[in-house]
Kinemage of the C-alpha trace (Angstrom):
@kinemage 1
@onewidth
@group {chain A} dominant
@subgroup {mainchain}
@vectorlist {calphas} color= white
{ca met a 1} P -36.480 151.653 63.119
{ca his a 2} L -36.851 151.331 66.866
{ca trp a 3} L -36.404 147.602 67.260
{ca arg a 4} L -36.638 147.587 70.962
{ca leu a 5} L -40.064 149.226 70.722
{ca val a 6} L -41.162 146.720 68.132
{ca ile a 7} L -40.091 143.747 70.154
{ca lys a 8} L -41.581 145.143 73.335
{ca thr a 9} L -45.005 145.693 71.704
{ca ile a 10} L -44.996 142.316 70.122
{ca gly a 11} L -44.100 140.819 73.438
{ca leu a 12} L -47.157 142.412 75.027
{ca leu a 13} L -49.318 141.079 72.280
{ca val a 14} L -47.934 137.481 72.748
{ca phe a 15} L -48.476 137.830 76.499
{ca cys a 16} L -52.128 138.877 75.957
{ca val a 17} L -52.714 135.824 73.672
{ca gly a 18} L -51.276 133.644 76.542
{ca leu a 19} L -53.780 135.264 78.931
{ca thr a 20} L -56.764 134.601 76.586
{ca met a 21} L -55.760 130.876 76.388
{ca leu a 22} L -57.008 130.626 80.074
{ca leu a 23} L -60.614 130.735 78.833
{ca pro a 24} L -60.338 127.446 76.739
{ca leu a 25} L -58.284 125.929 79.558
{ca ala a 26} L -61.109 126.559 82.008
{ca ile a 27} L -63.525 124.830 79.611
{ca cys a 28} L -61.126 121.880 79.295
{ca leu a 29} L -60.810 121.668 83.123
{ca ala a 30} L -64.653 121.790 83.522
{ca asp a 31} L -65.127 119.029 80.903
{ca gly a 32} L -62.147 116.984 82.137
{ca asp a 33} L -60.876 116.849 78.556
{ca ala a 34} L -57.495 115.178 77.705
{ca cys a 35} L -56.410 118.492 76.020
{ca thr a 36} L -56.158 120.175 79.457
{ca ala a 37} L -52.430 119.345 79.841
{ca ser a 38} L -51.643 120.533 76.279
{ca leu a 39} L -53.424 123.853 76.963
{ca glu a 40} L -51.614 124.309 80.246
{ca val a 41} L -48.216 123.827 78.466
{ca ala a 42} L -49.439 126.263 75.680
{ca val a 43} L -50.357 128.983 78.282
{ca cys a 44} L -47.116 128.704 80.068
{ca val a 45} L -44.961 128.806 76.903
{ca thr a 46} L -46.852 131.675 75.396
{ca leu a 47} L -46.793 133.796 78.643
{ca ala a 48} L -43.060 133.061 79.106
{ca ala a 49} L -42.312 133.966 75.474
{ca gly a 50} L -44.217 137.255 75.850
{ca leu a 51} L -42.287 138.182 78.925
{ca leu a 52} L -38.953 137.248 77.356
{ca leu a 53} L -39.685 139.567 74.470
{ca tyr a 54} L -41.135 142.385 76.593
{ca leu a 55} L -38.824 142.581 79.646
{ca pro a 56} L -35.481 143.164 78.030
{ca cys a 57} L -36.998 146.019 75.980
{ca lys a 58} L -39.402 147.580 78.490
{ca asn a 59} L -37.417 150.693 79.203
{ca thr a 60} L -37.766 152.340 75.918
{ca gly a 61} L -39.425 155.441 77.319
{ca gln a 62} L -42.005 157.603 75.406
{ca ile a 63} L -40.831 157.112 71.813
{ca ala a 64} L -42.815 158.574 68.981
{ca ile a 65} L -43.691 155.556 66.857
{ca ser a 66} L -42.924 155.906 63.102
{ca ser a 67} L -44.738 154.482 60.197
{ca arg a 68} L -41.993 151.894 59.786
{ca asp a 69} L -42.381 150.836 63.440
{ca ala a 70} L -46.090 150.518 63.081
{ca ile a 71} L -45.805 148.378 59.977
{ca ala a 72} L -43.241 146.090 61.582
{ca ile a 73} L -45.356 145.750 64.762
{ca val a 74} L -48.451 144.832 62.830
{ca ala a 75} L -46.853 142.545 60.358
{ca phe a 76} L -44.587 140.562 62.755
{ca gly a 77} L -47.288 140.922 65.542
{ca trp a 78} L -49.878 139.114 63.434
{ca ala a 79} L -47.370 136.348 62.455
{ca ala a 80} L -46.324 135.919 66.073
{ca val a 81} L -49.841 135.603 67.426
{ca gly a 82} L -50.621 133.102 64.595
{ca val a 83} L -47.704 130.867 65.612
{ca phe a 84} L -48.379 131.054 69.353
{ca gly a 85} L -52.070 130.631 68.865
{ca ala a 86} L -51.335 127.359 67.022
{ca leu a 87} L -49.751 125.894 70.216
{ca pro a 88} L -53.031 124.571 71.700
{ca phe a 89} L -53.870 122.882 68.434
{ca tyr a 90} L -50.382 121.398 67.863
{ca leu a 91} L -49.833 120.170 71.461
{ca ser a 92} L -53.214 118.523 71.669
{ca gly a 93} L -52.439 116.252 68.628
{ca glu a 94} L -55.983 116.762 67.388
{ca phe a 95} L -54.881 119.083 64.433
{ca gly a 96} L -52.103 117.066 62.979
{ca pro a 97} L -48.704 118.423 62.085
{ca leu a 98} L -47.287 121.874 62.733
{ca val a 99} L -48.296 123.333 59.361
{ca asp a 100} L -51.898 122.285 59.888
{ca ser a 101} L -52.021 123.798 63.380
{ca val a 102} L -50.502 127.127 62.155
{ca phe a 103} L -52.857 127.078 59.188
{ca glu a 104} L -55.906 126.716 61.485
{ca ser a 105} L -54.570 129.380 63.883
{ca val a 106} L -53.727 131.914 61.208
{ca ser a 107} L -57.075 131.197 59.505
{ca gly a 108} L -58.718 132.010 62.799
{ca phe a 109} L -56.810 135.255 63.622
{ca thr a 110} L -57.218 136.525 60.162
{ca thr a 111} L -60.982 135.556 60.259
{ca thr a 112} L -60.556 133.445 57.077
{ca gly a 113} L -62.388 130.365 58.314
{ca ala a 114} L -60.435 127.933 56.111
{ca ser a 115} L -60.005 124.648 58.112
{ca ile a 116} L -57.921 121.500 57.782
{ca leu a 117} L -60.313 119.563 60.155
{ca thr a 118} L -62.097 116.579 58.641
{ca asp a 119} L -64.207 115.917 61.703
{ca ile a 120} L -64.838 119.134 63.607
{ca glu a 121} L -67.358 117.464 66.070
{ca ser a 122} L -64.743 115.082 67.417
{ca val a 123} L -62.518 118.004 68.682
{ca ser a 124} L -62.726 118.886 72.401
{ca arg a 125} L -64.979 121.790 73.327
{ca gly a 126} L -62.054 123.748 74.753
{ca leu a 127} L -60.238 123.748 71.431
{ca leu a 128} L -63.494 124.492 69.456
{ca phe a 129} L -63.993 127.533 71.659
{ca trp a 130} L -60.410 128.593 71.170
{ca arg a 131} L -60.736 128.445 67.356
{ca ser a 132} L -63.871 130.547 67.678
{ca phe a 133} L -62.351 133.022 70.083
{ca ile a 134} L -59.307 133.731 68.042
{ca gln a 135} L -61.583 134.752 65.198
{ca trp a 136} L -63.459 137.042 67.477
{ca leu a 137} L -60.127 138.606 68.650
{ca gly a 138} L -58.900 138.930 65.038
{ca gly a 139} L -62.118 140.468 63.790
{ca met a 140} L -61.616 143.996 65.160
{ca gly a 141} L -57.850 143.535 65.339
{ca ile a 142} L -55.509 142.585 68.188
{ca ile a 143} L -53.684 145.829 67.633
{ca val a 144} L -56.795 147.883 68.132
{ca leu a 145} L -57.644 145.866 71.149
{ca ser a 146} L -54.234 146.469 72.701
{ca ile a 147} L -54.477 150.242 72.041
{ca ala a 148} L -57.853 150.220 73.857
{ca ile a 149} L -56.887 148.254 77.016
{ca leu a 150} L -53.157 148.738 77.141
{ca pro a 151} L -52.468 152.480 77.233
{ca phe a 152} L -49.157 151.749 79.118
{ca ile a 153} L -47.589 150.531 75.839
{ca gly a 154} L -46.077 154.026 75.673
{ca val a 155} L -46.377 154.452 71.915
{ca gly a 156} L -48.592 156.546 69.604
{ca gly a 157} L -51.742 154.854 68.559
{ca met a 158} L -52.792 156.380 65.252
{ca gln a 159} L -49.966 154.799 63.249
{ca leu a 160} L -50.817 151.334 64.541
{ca tyr a 161} L -54.475 151.979 63.814
{ca lys a 162} L -53.859 152.976 60.218
{ca ala a 163} L -51.633 149.903 59.679
{ca glu a 164} L -54.210 147.566 61.214
{ca val a 165} L -57.776 148.822 60.547
{ca pro a 166} L -59.327 147.276 57.430
{ca ser a 167} L -60.128 150.486 55.576
{ca pro a 168} L -58.560 152.707 52.976
{ca val a 169} L -59.349 155.797 55.046
{ca pro a 170} L -59.578 155.047 58.844
{ca asp a 171} L -62.476 156.698 60.726
{ca lys a 172} L -61.528 158.591 63.864
{ca leu a 173} L -64.724 158.779 66.055
{ca lys a 174} L -62.850 160.417 68.912
{ca pro a 175} L -59.794 162.743 68.928
{ca arg a 176} L -57.849 160.070 70.880
{ca ile a 177} L -57.334 156.854 68.932
{ca arg a 178} L -57.564 154.835 72.167
{ca asp a 179} L -61.037 156.206 72.702
{ca thr a 180} L -61.953 155.336 69.101
{ca ala a 181} L -60.729 151.719 69.730
{ca lys a 182} L -62.812 151.473 72.845
{ca ile a 183} L -65.938 152.703 71.154
{ca leu a 184} L -65.429 150.117 68.263
{ca trp a 185} L -64.955 147.265 70.737
{ca lys a 186} L -68.042 148.239 72.841
{ca val a 187} L -70.153 148.119 69.733
{ca tyr a 188} L -68.461 144.812 68.819
{ca val a 189} L -69.173 143.157 72.267
{ca leu a 190} L -72.808 144.523 72.462
{ca met a 191} L -73.594 143.074 69.023
{ca thr a 192} L -71.987 139.677 69.858
{ca ala a 193} L -74.062 139.518 73.087
{ca ile a 194} L -77.289 140.275 71.242
{ca glu a 195} L -76.591 137.654 68.677
{ca val a 196} L -75.913 134.952 71.387
{ca val a 197} L -79.363 135.623 72.938
{ca leu a 198} L -81.158 135.476 69.588
{ca leu a 199} L -79.398 132.240 68.705
{ca leu a 200} L -80.479 130.741 72.007
{ca phe a 201} L -84.040 131.539 71.098
{ca gly a 202} L -83.544 129.456 67.933
{ca gly a 203} L -82.655 126.404 69.815
{ca met a 204} L -78.973 126.378 69.793
{ca ser a 205} L -77.184 125.177 72.901
{ca phe a 206} L -75.370 127.842 74.889
{ca phe a 207} L -71.961 126.657 73.733
{ca asp a 208} L -72.965 126.550 70.042
{ca ala a 209} L -74.622 129.985 70.379
{ca val a 210} L -71.462 131.587 71.881
{ca cys a 211} L -69.130 129.990 69.429
{ca his a 212} L -71.173 130.927 66.368
{ca ala a 213} L -71.714 134.515 67.674
{ca leu a 214} L -67.974 134.756 68.186
{ca thr a 215} L -67.378 133.769 64.458
{ca thr a 216} L -70.265 135.805 62.870
{ca leu a 217} L -69.384 139.323 64.054
{ca pro a 218} L -65.725 139.028 62.897
{ca thr a 219} L -67.011 137.494 59.640
{ca gly a 220} L -64.918 134.404 60.412
{ca gly a 221} L -67.142 131.448 59.666
{ca phe a 222} L -65.727 128.665 61.872
{ca ser a 223} L -68.458 126.398 63.054
{ca thr a 224} L -68.722 123.691 65.754
{ca lys a 225} L -70.442 121.401 63.286
{ca asn a 226} L -69.092 119.383 60.239
{ca thr a 227} L -71.823 120.624 57.913
{ca ser a 228} L -71.668 124.242 59.277
{ca ile a 229} L -74.971 126.095 59.645
{ca asp a 230} L -76.749 123.480 57.526
{ca tyr a 231} L -76.622 121.185 60.631
{ca phe a 232} L -79.302 123.186 62.429
{ca asn a 233} L -81.658 123.264 59.353
{ca ser a 234} L -83.465 126.343 60.796
{ca thr a 235} L -84.861 129.202 58.835
{ca tyr a 236} L -84.884 131.315 62.043
{ca ile a 237} L -81.118 130.654 62.678
{ca asp a 238} L -80.372 131.401 59.018
{ca ser a 239} L -82.247 134.596 59.239
{ca val a 240} L -80.462 135.744 62.436
{ca leu a 241} L -77.083 134.934 60.965
{ca ile a 242} L -77.891 136.811 57.664
{ca ile a 243} L -78.767 139.929 59.620
{ca phe a 244} L -75.588 139.841 61.805
{ca met a 245} L -73.366 138.911 58.786
{ca leu a 246} L -74.627 142.008 56.986
{ca leu a 247} L -74.344 144.186 60.018
{ca ala a 248} L -70.677 142.975 60.381
{ca gly a 249} L -70.057 143.725 56.780
{ca ile a 250} L -71.039 147.410 57.331
{ca asn a 251} L -68.541 150.101 58.654
{ca phe a 252} L -68.650 149.886 62.402
{ca ser a 253} L -68.465 153.599 62.765
{ca leu a 254} L -71.990 153.610 61.304
{ca his a 255} L -73.185 151.310 63.953
{ca tyr a 256} L -71.889 153.714 66.576
{ca gln a 257} L -73.657 156.612 64.865
{ca leu a 258} L -76.854 154.596 64.817
{ca leu a 259} L -76.587 153.956 68.568
{ca arg a 260} L -76.015 157.606 69.078
{ca gly a 261} L -79.475 158.324 67.685
{ca lys a 262} L -78.742 158.839 64.037
{ca pro a 263} L -81.344 156.429 62.377
{ca leu a 264} L -80.389 157.522 58.845
{ca ala a 265} L -76.567 156.823 59.262
{ca phe a 266} L -76.720 153.788 56.959
{ca trp a 267} L -78.633 155.545 54.264
{ca lys a 268} L -76.579 158.671 54.264
{ca asp a 269} L -73.361 156.678 53.677
{ca ser a 270} L -72.860 156.024 50.007
{ca glu a 271} L -70.751 152.964 50.534
{ca cys a 272} L -73.322 151.383 52.739
{ca arg a 273} L -75.985 151.976 50.139
{ca phe a 274} L -73.752 150.505 47.498
{ca phe a 275} L -72.950 147.460 49.672
{ca leu a 276} L -76.684 146.700 50.506
{ca gly a 277} L -77.687 147.408 46.935
{ca ile a 278} L -75.272 144.919 45.640
{ca val a 279} L -76.508 142.348 48.140
{ca ile a 280} L -80.150 142.860 47.199
{ca val a 281} L -79.544 142.684 43.367
{ca leu a 282} L -77.319 139.628 43.677
{ca val a 283} L -79.730 137.742 46.106
{ca phe a 284} L -82.483 138.344 43.529
{ca ile a 285} L -80.306 137.057 40.567
{ca val a 286} L -79.101 133.943 42.374
{ca ser a 287} L -82.482 133.076 43.917
{ca leu a 288} L -84.009 133.357 40.453
{ca asn a 289} L -81.179 131.201 38.958
{ca ile a 290} L -81.468 128.343 41.434
{ca tyr a 291} L -85.251 128.314 41.507
{ca gly a 292} L -86.515 125.335 39.612
{ca ser a 293} L -82.959 124.032 38.807
{ca val a 294} L -81.932 123.331 42.436
{ca tyr a 295} L -84.886 124.300 44.705
{ca ala a 296} L -88.602 123.632 44.009
{ca thr a 297} L -90.104 126.632 45.828
{ca val a 298} L -89.435 130.437 45.848
{ca gly a 299} L -89.009 130.381 49.544
{ca glu a 300} L -86.276 127.740 49.553
{ca ser a 301} L -84.473 129.622 46.670
{ca leu a 302} L -84.683 132.902 48.567
{ca arg a 303} L -83.513 131.342 51.842
{ca tyr a 304} L -80.417 129.560 50.515
{ca gly a 305} L -79.630 132.149 47.865
{ca ala a 306} L -79.760 134.977 50.459
{ca phe a 307} L -77.735 133.079 52.983
{ca gln a 308} L -74.856 132.209 50.622
{ca ile a 309} L -74.674 135.704 49.110
{ca ala a 310} L -74.572 137.320 52.573
{ca ser a 311} L -72.034 134.740 53.771
{ca ile a 312} L -69.687 135.159 50.900
{ca val a 313} L -69.830 138.897 50.175
{ca thr a 314} L -69.184 139.576 53.885
{ca thr a 315} L -66.427 137.013 53.755
{ca thr a 316} L -67.922 135.041 56.651
{ca gly a 317} L -67.892 131.686 54.923
{ca phe a 318} L -70.793 129.879 56.707
{ca ala a 319} L -72.527 127.382 54.487
{ca thr a 320} L -76.120 126.064 54.310
{ca ala a 321} L -75.815 124.547 50.891
{ca asp a 322} L -73.269 123.045 48.480
{ca tyr a 323} L -73.100 126.014 46.026
{ca glu a 324} L -70.887 123.956 43.758
{ca gln a 325} L -74.069 122.119 42.722
{ca trp a 326} L -75.604 125.363 41.649
{ca pro a 327} L -75.738 126.677 38.030
{ca ala a 328} L -72.588 128.296 36.636
{ca leu a 329} L -74.090 131.891 36.857
{ca ser a 330} L -74.669 131.486 40.595
{ca gln a 331} L -71.080 130.093 41.144
{ca leu a 332} L -69.593 132.995 39.092
{ca ile a 333} L -71.512 135.487 41.152
{ca leu a 334} L -70.218 133.971 44.391
{ca leu a 335} L -66.647 134.165 43.024
{ca leu a 336} L -67.198 137.892 42.261
{ca cys a 337} L -68.504 138.275 45.871
{ca met a 338} L -65.265 136.828 47.170
{ca ile a 339} L -63.291 139.492 45.324
{ca val a 340} L -65.547 142.475 46.106
{ca gly a 341} L -65.985 141.775 49.841
{ca ala a 342} L -67.642 143.876 52.434
{ca ser a 343} L -67.481 147.611 53.450
{ca ala a 344} L -64.359 149.416 54.535
{ca gly a 345} L -64.161 149.708 58.314
{ca ser a 346} L -66.110 146.472 58.764
{ca thr a 347} L -64.602 143.171 59.899
{ca gly a 348} L -65.070 141.714 56.402
{ca gly a 349} L -62.311 141.004 53.897
{ca gly a 350} L -62.072 141.260 50.080
{ca val a 351} L -61.120 144.287 48.045
{ca lys a 352} L -63.884 146.335 49.887
{ca cys a 353} L -66.834 148.183 48.357
{ca leu a 354} L -65.277 151.607 48.857
{ca arg a 355} L -62.336 150.689 46.757
{ca val a 356} L -64.664 149.250 44.034
{ca met a 357} L -66.627 152.524 44.085
{ca leu a 358} L -63.492 154.535 43.858
{ca cys a 359} L -62.236 152.357 40.909
{ca leu a 360} L -65.617 152.706 39.100
{ca lys a 361} L -65.615 156.517 39.604
{ca tyr a 362} L -61.939 156.775 38.453
{ca cys a 363} L -62.794 154.913 35.268
{ca tyr a 364} L -65.813 157.164 34.628
{ca arg a 365} L -63.613 160.287 35.265
{ca glu a 366} L -61.085 159.028 32.678
{ca leu a 367} L -63.839 158.585 30.089
{ca ile a 368} L -65.018 162.131 30.788
{ca met a 369} L -61.469 163.439 30.415
{ca leu a 370} L -61.221 161.870 26.946
{ca ile a 371} L -64.344 163.896 25.948
{ca his a 372} L -63.329 167.046 27.846
{ca pro a 373} L -59.466 166.934 28.111
{ca his a 374} L -59.304 170.325 30.016
{ca ala a 375} L -62.090 169.573 32.488
{ca val a 376} L -61.400 169.500 36.274
{ca lys a 377} L -63.404 166.725 37.815
{ca his a 378} L -62.935 165.417 41.320
{ca ile a 379} L -63.865 161.957 42.528
{ca lys a 380} L -66.348 162.283 45.440
{ca ile a 381} L -67.513 159.841 48.103
{ca asn a 382} L -70.441 161.076 50.408
{ca lys a 383} L -70.265 164.432 48.407
{ca glu a 384} L -66.731 164.981 49.662
{ca pro a 385} L -63.744 165.041 47.185
{ca val a 386} L -61.283 162.214 47.667
{ca pro a 387} L -57.634 163.185 47.809
{ca glu a 388} L -55.666 162.138 44.815
{ca asp a 389} L -53.173 160.293 46.997
{ca val a 390} L -55.976 158.118 48.364
{ca val a 391} L -57.168 157.443 44.727
{ca arg a 392} L -53.552 156.570 43.741
{ca ser a 393} L -53.255 154.263 46.767
{ca val a 394} L -56.469 152.446 45.823
{ca met a 395} L -55.324 151.928 42.213
{ca gly a 396} L -52.012 150.604 43.496
{ca phe a 397} L -53.846 148.318 45.906
{ca leu a 398} L -56.117 146.806 43.099
{ca ala a 399} L -53.046 146.263 40.892
{ca leu a 400} L -51.165 144.502 43.688
{ca tyr a 401} L -54.218 142.480 44.613
{ca met a 402} L -54.507 141.150 40.984
{ca val a 403} L -50.761 140.414 40.744
{ca ile a 404} L -50.657 138.554 44.068
{ca phe a 405} L -53.851 136.649 43.125
{ca ala a 406} L -52.301 135.587 39.745
{ca val a 407} L -48.881 134.715 41.049
{ca ser a 408} L -50.396 132.732 44.065
{ca thr a 409} L -52.724 130.823 41.762
{ca leu a 410} L -49.887 129.832 39.464
{ca leu a 411} L -47.629 128.728 42.356
{ca leu a 412} L -50.535 126.614 43.918
{ca ala a 413} L -51.215 125.072 40.567
{ca gly a 414} L -47.568 124.394 40.194
{ca leu a 415} L -47.703 122.279 43.342
{ca gly a 416} L -50.101 119.928 41.598
{ca val a 417} L -53.401 121.481 42.756
{ca asp a 418} L -56.066 121.573 40.031
{ca phe a 419} L -57.118 124.788 38.190
{ca leu a 420} L -60.502 125.286 39.884
{ca thr a 421} L -59.151 124.510 43.378
{ca ser a 422} L -56.160 126.820 42.818
{ca ile a 423} L -58.370 129.813 41.917
{ca gly a 424} L -60.921 129.143 44.638
{ca ala a 425} L -58.347 128.560 47.376
{ca val a 426} L -56.404 131.671 46.609
{ca ala a 427} L -59.582 133.807 46.187
{ca ala a 428} L -60.935 132.476 49.492
{ca ser a 429} L -57.532 132.999 51.338
{ca ile a 430} L -56.783 136.525 50.109
{ca gly a 431} L -60.365 137.535 50.551
{ca asn a 432} L -60.394 135.950 54.136
{ca ile a 433} L -63.523 133.951 53.199
{ca gly a 434} L -62.796 130.252 53.991
{ca pro a 435} L -64.677 128.032 51.557
{ca gly a 436} L -63.742 128.226 47.908
{ca phe a 437} L -64.251 125.893 44.930
{ca gly a 438} L -63.071 122.375 43.978
{ca met a 439} L -61.190 120.557 46.735
{ca val a 440} L -61.846 123.456 49.200
{ca gly a 441} L -65.601 123.902 48.407
{ca pro a 442} L -68.291 124.381 51.105
{ca val a 443} L -68.512 120.716 51.915
{ca glu a 444} L -64.775 120.107 51.665
{ca asn a 445} L -61.707 121.464 53.613
{ca tyr a 446} L -58.062 122.266 53.107
{ca ala a 447} L -56.647 119.012 54.428
{ca leu a 448} L -55.640 117.694 50.952
{ca ile a 449} L -53.707 120.825 50.005
{ca pro a 450} L -49.922 120.096 49.941
{ca asp a 451} L -47.921 121.456 52.899
{ca met a 452} L -46.083 123.966 50.714
{ca gly a 453} L -49.524 125.075 49.419
{ca lys a 454} L -50.765 125.599 52.864
{ca trp a 455} L -47.791 127.810 53.784
{ca leu a 456} L -48.491 129.766 50.611
{ca leu a 457} L -52.147 130.188 51.635
{ca ile a 458} L -51.116 131.192 55.167
{ca gly a 459} L -49.156 134.034 53.543
{ca cys a 460} L -52.255 134.855 51.379
{ca met a 461} L -54.410 135.041 54.464
{ca leu a 462} L -51.954 137.505 56.219
{ca val a 463} L -51.589 139.555 53.099
{ca gly a 464} L -55.323 139.885 52.733
{ca arg a 465} L -56.089 140.588 56.378
{ca leu a 466} L -53.406 143.285 56.617
{ca glu a 467} L -54.538 145.003 53.361
{ca ile a 468} L -51.635 143.859 51.236
{ca phe a 469} L -49.347 146.903 51.715
{ca thr a 470} L -48.400 146.133 55.299
{ca ile a 471} L -46.932 142.869 54.254
{ca ile a 472} L -45.659 143.614 50.709
{ca ile a 473} L -43.743 146.679 51.807
{ca leu a 474} L -41.500 144.427 53.942
{ca leu a 475} L -40.144 143.149 50.606
{ca val a 476} L -39.022 146.578 49.422
{ca pro a 477} L -35.379 147.106 50.119
{ca glu a 478} L -35.853 150.834 50.921
{ca phe a 479} L -38.002 149.897 53.899
{ca trp a 480} L -34.971 148.475 55.650
{ca arg a 481} L -32.467 151.213 54.927
{ca arg a 482} L -31.819 154.037 57.347
């Protein structure tokens, strides 16, 4: 492994995080907030740390990056930005002890949206902007961003992209990975700007519109209000957010194709059809389930049912209702949504619809093979056969996902957390959703989770965001051998 190359690249990432801290610092200076001094210190420390990591290793030359290098850069890079991103929170004193600050930062960068804050509206605007902005950065991935705007890194991009991008099969829209990253980010920025404008039309202040747009497109879910989106009590705002949450849950390469004049791009993609089909069916079932028992009118049932399904299945985590007061069927459907997640290649988390499709097709193929043992049947997605190594990887992913889910739930319960909260917190953390069940439900937060439990959930967030293999492979002894 080329450690100088790994350290150099992580140093650049940390330095970039320090530069982005200038934005919340400017807001604090404009508002005259007390957090100005803490942000100034955080900026200086982060920039200095980035340079200290980068400068001693800058003369690595043009080294071909290996898969091990890429995995190390992504895994340790995300951990590093999570720690340094916590400095503004920790130094301000508004987020409590170090574990709470790191929890909030990692939750932001991984677009989980789980928070330890009990009074969000009392936090200074500069820090509220920072916790929204780190979700926006984490949404498409800091590694992809650095590939797009820092071509002088001097390393190959495709290995980093494969280790970072939230998809079983990365889509290359252009021959050069840097051009692909630029395209994805242009689409990302354009959609964010459009959402800001539409939210302004709904009566949001400019600050709230920007912060909520920054946390919708990455399917993050951080809000500037204690009661999340329910604070605005607006059908128009709910509708705008539903649309953009669903768009964020669709493979971003399809958005690019749509912008290039291919209006049927969504319909031609089998995963997109599967994803939207699931959303429509589950919205119908949940709306029917909560009609009469929770809401008196069909309109209200459809409004709140559609919002929570879109929010949870895309792993955004916004809330307009306390779904723990809904019937058991609706709660179980929301738990299922936490596990399934959004589309591959989107900013959403969870297992991903593509993996669910492949798993179902694999099971069907096994049934056919029992009937016709000598038949040759390939699994196909979009009418194209899926390589067996991809199928094997997906099966391994699902097995690891279940094992990590079970072990993490047991460990959290062992720390004294109740059964429902343990399941909800782990599901919400690995799936990068935010709100769960029990003590971490949509009207609660993670403040009461024990400190060791918070460190465990921080690990779950990173494992979920980096698609499990990138983190778990670090535990394999062969990874460290020459």
